[in-house]
Every structure is written in C-alpha cells, then in structure tokens.
C-alpha positions, 0 to 999 in steps of 0.5 A, spaced: 605 448 514 598 449 517 594 455 516 592 459 521 585 463 520 580 468 523 575 472 521 578 479 520 584 478 525 589 472 527 586 466 530 587 459 533 591 454 530 588 448 527 589 442 531 593 436 528 586 432 527 583 438 523 590 439 519 590 431 517 582 432 515 581 433 507 580 440 506 576 439 500 571 435 504 571 439 511 570 446 507 564 445 502 564 451 497 557 454 498 558 457 491 563 456 485 570 460 487 574 464 481 581 465 482 586 469 478 593 466 479 599 471 479 607 468 479 612 469 474 615 462 475 611 457 470 613 451 474 609 454 480 604 457 476 602 450 473 602 446 479 597 451 482 593 451 476 593 443 476 591 443 484 586 448 484 583 446 477 582 439 481 578 442 486 570 442 485 568 449 486 574 453 484 575 455 477 582 459 475 579 464 470 586 467 468 594 467 469 599 472 470 606 472 469 608 479 472 604 484 477 602 488 471 598 483 468 595 481 475 592 487 476 589 487 469 587 480 469 584 481 476 580 488 474 578 484 468 575 478 471 573 480 478 575 474 481 573 472 488 581 471 490 587 473 487 593 469 489 599 472 488 607 472 489 611 478 492 617 478 487 615 479 480 617 483 474 614 489 472 610 490 479 611 487 485 606 483 489 605 489 494 604 494 489 600 490 485 596 489 491 595 496 493 592 497 486 587 491 486 585 494 493 583 500 490 580 498 483 577 492 486 576 492 493 571 486 493 577 481 491 581 478 496 588 478 495 592 472 498 600 472 498 603 465 496 611 467 497 617 464 500 619 471 503 617 471 511 621 477 513 618 482 518 618 487 512 615 483 507 609 481 512 608 488 514 608 491 507 603 486 505 598 487 511 599 494 510 597 493 502 591 490 504 592 482 503 587 478 507 592 472 507 599 470 507 602 463 506 609 460 504 611 456 498 612 449 501 605 449 504 601 443 503 595 442 498 590 442 503 593 448 506 593 452 500 586 450 498 583 452 505 587 459 505 583 460 498 577 458 501 578 462 507 580 469 504 574 468 499 569 467 505 572 473 509 577 470 514 584 472 515 589 466 513 596 466 515 601 460 515 603 458 522 610 461 521 607 467 519 602 468 524 607 467 529 612 472 526 605 477 526 604 476 533 611 477 535 611 484 531 604 486 535 607 484 542 614 487 541 614 495 542 617 498 536 620 505 535 615 508 530 619 509 523 618 515 519 614 514 512 612 507 514 610 506 506 617 506 504 621 500 504 627 499 509 632 501 502 628 507 500 628 510 507 636 509 507 636 512 500 631 518 502 636 519 509 642 520 504 638 524 499 636 529 505 643 529 507 645 532 501 648 526 497 647 526 489 645 519 486 652 517 484 655 518 491 649 514 494 650 508 489 657 508 491 655 508 498 650 503 498 653 499 493 647 499 488 647 501 480 645 508 479 639 506 475 637 502 482 638 509 486 634 513 481 628 508 481 628 508 488 628 515 488 622 515 483 618 510 488 620 515 494 617 521 490 611 517 489 610 515 496 611 521 499 607 525 494 612 530 492 614 532 485 622 534 486 628 532 490 627 539 494 620 537 497 623 530 498 628 533 502 624 538 506 619 532 508 625 528 510 628 533 514 622 534 518 622 527 520 629 527 522 632 524 517 639 526 513 642 528 520 
C-alpha cells in the first residue's frame, strides 16, 4: 500500500518509481525522531518495534498496550510521533488522540489500523490525527508515514486517501452532534423518544451495561449532566421524533 502525503492537506500519490525506492535513504532524517507505540496486540507491537528500531534516526521511547497507557507515555516522553491503533482497551485510539492533542499538541498522531470505514476515518481526522494508514502497509510506507507526520505532513494510505476524497466530494446532510458515533446518535435518538435503558438495550440488541456506557459517553460529549438535559438538546436537534 502506497502512502499519500501533503503538507497539511491531501496530496498526490507517489509514482511507482518513488514507491520502489528505499524510504530509509530517500528521506534521510534531519534529527533523531522519537516514537511511542500503542497497540494491544503484542505481535503487532513487537513487529513495529523491530521495524522502527532497525531504522537509523528513529528511536522507540515507550510502548503502550491500551489507550490510557498511550496518553500517559506520550505526555511523559513527548515523542515526535504517537503511532496508535484505533481499537484498544481502556481508551480507544480516537479518545486517546483527543487527549494527546489537548495535553501535548506538538506530538504528531499517526493511526495504524485495520479499519477504514467512513466513521473511523472522519472521527480520527476530527480528533486531530496527522496520518492514517492501514495495517498491512509495507515497511517502507510505515517508515515514510512516521517521518512524514513528524515533518508536518498529512499522510494517508492510498485506500484511505481515496475514501477521504470521496467524502469531501460527496455532498452530505449534516448530522446533529458530529462528535457522537453513529451508535451513540442512535442511542440518543431513543433516549430522546423517552425510552429507558432496558428497552433501548432490547431494541438495539445490546447489553444494558453497553447502553449505560454509551449514555455516559453521550453526556460527556454533549456536556450535559443528566438525562433530561440530554433529551432537551436532542429534541432541539430533531431527534426523538
């Protein structure tokens, strides 16, 4: 998979000739780059550690096995790049990115994930990532992406770049509460319709605890303190009808 890059925006795909070159020699580092790795799969994390540790000019300063550790290690070490998966325990990659952008805005967040659906890509971009590539990318592309985001570029894997371009080119009806996930918006719609947690759980085929977690996340994102306030906000936006 080729990496697509641009300074602060989408750019032009590299030519096959450029792709076939050695990223480690075509992009010599100007300084030692530091990286925090965050992935809950030890095999993936170990492979990334081996790859980046073999590259002159890149040092992995810490590893994290979940999103909370990713934030803590990033704030502690202030690396050039946080390389993070999206799906992790304790705190997912999107939430971790938001916290890192707030606490350490100088750190470039690069997502390496298997998910490239619209919601994941858009949520990651809104959270403040500077790059988004897919697992299965070539070693040269991963190194290129790390160096690129550290240098201030926006890096997207080829498939992701095409999806982003499609999203930008296709007119879409604005969804209320864009910070909510599709599932959270669905739960909020049912809350606004006056349904209790148990009924929502049955209707959406979710565990009651999962519904409760969604509602807690909704309250936090809407910055409301209780169900009544959330219902008011939701109905004002046209939900619950």
